[in-house]
ZADO-1210 file (C-alpha; in nm, 4 decimals, padded with zeros to 6 digits):
<atoms>
<atom x="00.0000" y="00.0000" z="00.0000" code="MET" pos="1"/>
<atom x="00.1371" y="00.3404" z="-00.0974" code="GLU" pos="2"/>
<atom x="00.1580" y="00.6255" z="00.1520" code="ALA" pos="3"/>
<atom x="-00.1100" y="00.8222" z="-00.0351" code="SER" pos="4"/>
<atom x="-00.3492" y="00.5268" z="-00.0117" code="GLU" pos="5"/>
<atom x="-00.2803" y="00.4953" z="00.3601" code="LEU" pos="6"/>
<atom x="-00.3449" y="00.8663" z="00.4067" code="CYS" pos="7"/>
<atom x="-00.6736" y="00.8478" z="00.2158" code="TYR" pos="8"/>
<atom x="-00.7924" y="00.5424" z="00.4093" code="LEU" pos="9"/>
<atom x="-00.6843" y="00.6969" z="00.7370" code="SER" pos="10"/>
<atom x="-00.8680" y="01.0216" z="00.6731" code="LEU" pos="11"/>
<atom x="-01.1778" y="00.8372" z="00.5551" code="ARG" pos="12"/>
<atom x="-01.1818" y="00.6076" z="00.8579" code="SER" pos="13"/>
<atom x="-01.1066" y="00.9028" z="01.0864" code="LEU" pos="14"/>
<atom x="-01.4149" y="01.0819" z="00.9582" code="GLY" pos="15"/>
<atom x="-01.6232" y="00.7765" z="01.0380" code="THR" pos="16"/>
<atom x="-01.4663" y="00.7402" z="01.3810" code="LEU" pos="17"/>
<atom x="-01.5126" y="01.1067" z="01.4630" code="MET" pos="18"/>
<atom x="-01.8760" y="01.0981" z="01.3483" code="GLN" pos="19"/>
<atom x="-01.9424" y="00.8119" z="01.5870" code="ARG" pos="20"/>
<atom x="-01.7352" y="00.9864" z="01.8546" code="GLN" pos="21"/>
<atom x="-01.5372" y="00.6682" z="01.9125" code="GLU" pos="22"/>
<atom x="-01.1873" y="00.7844" z="01.8325" code="LEU" pos="23"/>
<atom x="-01.0598" y="00.9093" z="02.1652" code="SER" pos="24"/>
<atom x="-01.2589" y="00.6968" z="02.4079" code="PRO" pos="25"/>
<atom x="-01.1960" y="00.3670" z="02.2291" code="VAL" pos="26"/>
<atom x="-00.8265" y="00.4142" z="02.1629" code="GLU" pos="27"/>
<atom x="-00.7609" y="00.5670" z="02.5041" code="ALA" pos="28"/>
<atom x="-00.9566" y="00.2935" z="02.6817" code="THR" pos="29"/>
<atom x="-00.7728" y="00.0195" z="02.4950" code="GLU" pos="30"/>
<atom x="-00.4424" y="00.1820" z="02.5955" code="THR" pos="31"/>
<atom x="-00.5430" y="00.1990" z="02.9627" code="VAL" pos="32"/>
<atom x="-00.6597" y="-00.1632" z="02.9593" code="LEU" pos="33"/>
<atom x="-00.3332" y="-00.2715" z="02.7987" code="ALA" pos="34"/>
<atom x="-00.1392" y="-00.0843" z="03.0679" code="ALA" pos="35"/>
<atom x="-00.3390" y="-00.2589" z="03.3398" code="LYS" pos="36"/>
<atom x="-00.2798" y="-00.5995" z="03.1798" code="SER" pos="37"/>
<atom x="00.0946" y="-00.5811" z="03.2410" code="GLY" pos="38"/>
<atom x="00.1625" y="-00.7062" z="02.8872" code="ASP" pos="39"/>
<atom x="00.4314" y="-00.4676" z="02.7614" code="ARG" pos="40"/>
<atom x="00.4002" y="-00.5642" z="02.3949" code="LEU" pos="41"/>
<atom x="00.0225" y="-00.5191" z="02.4066" code="HIS" pos="42"/>
<atom x="00.0734" y="-00.1781" z="02.5652" code="LEU" pos="43"/>
<atom x="00.3192" y="-00.0710" z="02.2952" code="VAL" pos="44"/>
<atom x="00.0766" y="-00.1842" z="02.0252" code="ARG" pos="45"/>
<atom x="-00.2161" y="00.0054" z="02.1770" code="GLU" pos="46"/>
<atom x="-00.0109" y="00.3216" z="02.2292" code="VAL" pos="47"/>
<atom x="00.0958" y="00.2926" z="01.8649" code="THR" pos="48"/>
<atom x="-00.2710" y="00.2845" z="01.7617" code="ASP" pos="49"/>
<atom x="-00.3509" y="00.5828" z="01.9830" code="LEU" pos="50"/>
<atom x="-00.0559" y="00.7864" z="01.8545" code="TRP" pos="51"/>
<atom x="-00.1439" y="00.7019" z="01.4953" code="PHE" pos="52"/>
<atom x="-00.4985" y="00.8302" z="01.5400" code="HIS" pos="53"/>
<atom x="-00.3726" y="01.1391" z="01.7231" code="CYS" pos="54"/>
<atom x="-00.1318" y="01.2189" z="01.4389" code="MET" pos="55"/>
<atom x="-00.4153" y="01.1890" z="01.1858" code="ILE" pos="56"/>
<atom x="-00.6276" y="01.4286" z="01.3939" code="VAL" pos="57"/>
<atom x="-00.3372" y="01.6731" z="01.4215" code="LEU" pos="58"/>
<atom x="-00.2747" y="01.6588" z="01.0465" code="ALA" pos="59"/>
<atom x="-00.6408" y="01.7316" z="00.9719" code="ARG" pos="60"/>
<atom x="-00.5984" y="02.0516" z="01.1716" code="HIS" pos="61"/>
<atom x="-00.2700" y="02.1514" z="01.0093" code="GLY" pos="62"/>
<atom x="-00.0661" y="02.0450" z="01.3106" code="LEU" pos="63"/>
<atom x="00.1974" y="01.7812" z="01.3698" code="GLY" pos="64"/>
<atom x="00.4084" y="01.6125" z="01.6349" code="PRO" pos="65"/>
<atom x="00.6311" y="01.9205" z="01.6531" code="GLY" pos="66"/>
<atom x="00.3401" y="02.1259" z="01.7822" code="ASP" pos="67"/>
<atom x="00.2803" y="01.8751" z="02.0608" code="VAL" pos="68"/>
<atom x="00.6501" y="01.8610" z="02.1462" code="LEU" pos="69"/>
<atom x="00.6633" y="02.2416" z="02.1618" code="ALA" pos="70"/>
<atom x="00.3731" y="02.2403" z="02.4075" code="GLU" pos="71"/>
<atom x="00.5498" y="01.9757" z="02.6167" code="MET" pos="72"/>
<atom x="00.8612" y="02.1948" z="02.6266" code="GLN" pos="73"/>
<atom x="00.6495" y="02.4944" z="02.7284" code="ARG" pos="74"/>
<atom x="00.5092" y="02.2931" z="03.0179" code="ARG" pos="75"/>
<atom x="00.8429" y="02.1598" z="03.1386" code="GLU" pos="76"/>
<atom x="00.8877" y="02.2399" z="03.5054" code="GLY" pos="77"/>
<atom x="00.5230" y="02.3394" z="03.5544" code="ILE" pos="78"/>
<atom x="00.3016" y="02.1217" z="03.7697" code="SER" pos="79"/>
<atom x="-00.0076" y="01.9789" z="03.6037" code="GLY" pos="80"/>
<atom x="-00.2280" y="02.1538" z="03.8575" code="ILE" pos="81"/>
<atom x="-00.0678" y="02.4933" z="03.7899" code="ASP" pos="82"/>
<atom x="-00.0785" y="02.4422" z="03.4133" code="GLU" pos="83"/>
<atom x="-00.4486" y="02.3582" z="03.4144" code="LYS" pos="84"/>
<atom x="-00.5289" y="02.6504" z="03.6448" code="ALA" pos="85"/>
<atom x="-00.3502" y="02.8875" z="03.4065" code="ALA" pos="86"/>
<atom x="-00.5701" y="02.7699" z="03.1152" code="ARG" pos="87"/>
<atom x="-00.8817" y="02.9101" z="03.2864" code="LYS" pos="88"/>
<atom x="-00.7442" y="03.2639" z="03.2886" code="LYS" pos="89"/>
</atoms>
């Protein structure tokens, strides 16, 4: 399968997933369940699925992994509680 075919199929399936509002809950839940199972390979596979779907969502909005990494750098050294509180301002 060529990259362009993969992109087309991914965007088409993403639209379906987003319409049914299953993208985040399903992938995130499967990742959490894999983490609880203690099976490291299963966890890696589920995180791969989650990251793949997240990258497709980012791309649809003109964003990429670099945008996420920049936000992670911005948050470095800030507690999660403080960071969330600052969002409300």
